N, C-alpha and C positions, 0 to 999 in steps of 0.2 A: 603503679601510675601508667595509665595509656597512654602515649605519645605521637601515636599515628594512627593511619585508620585499618592499618592491619592487625593492629590490634583492637581494637576499638571491636572493627567485624567478630575477632576471635570472642573478646570477652561476652559481645552479645550472645553468642552463641553458647558460650560455659552457662551464662546466667539462664539461658532458655530451657540447658540442662537441670540445671540445681531448682529451679524453679519447680521441672517436671519430676524430681524424685521428692525433693518436698511432699508437691501434691500427692504422689503415691503413696508413700507413708502415712500422709493423714489419711487416706482411705483406708489404710488398714488398721489405722486407731479408731479410726470408726466402726471399722468393724468386732472387734474384740477388746480385752483388754492386752494393755500394750505395757511390756516390759521396761525397766528403768533404761536397759541400754539401750532401746528404742527411742526413746524419748530424747536420748543423748542424742543418738546420731542426727536426729529430726530436727537439735538444736542447731550443729555443727552447719548441716546443710542449709538451716538457717540463714545462719551469721555469717556464714562463707557467700553467699545472694546479694545478702543486704551491703556486706563489701565490693562486691563486683560491683551490684546498681550504682553504688556509691562513686563508685568507680568512672561508669559510665555519665554519669549526672554531670561530674566536675568536664571531664573530655567535650562533653557539649557546651557546656558554658564555657569553656575555653574557646573551644574552635568555631564560638557564636560571636565574637570579637573582633 
């Protein structure tokens, strides 16, 4: 849970890095057959990014009240 602006900004930065990592893996998947381990890694990155995204949305909603 994000409780202040410093955490909010840090979380947004982490989300950007997770999204970039997911995009890089997705580009690799498009070029060749991908081992199952790569798919697991991709799914984990997407899951973490979604968790961060949800925390950011929650914080923005609380902050706007």
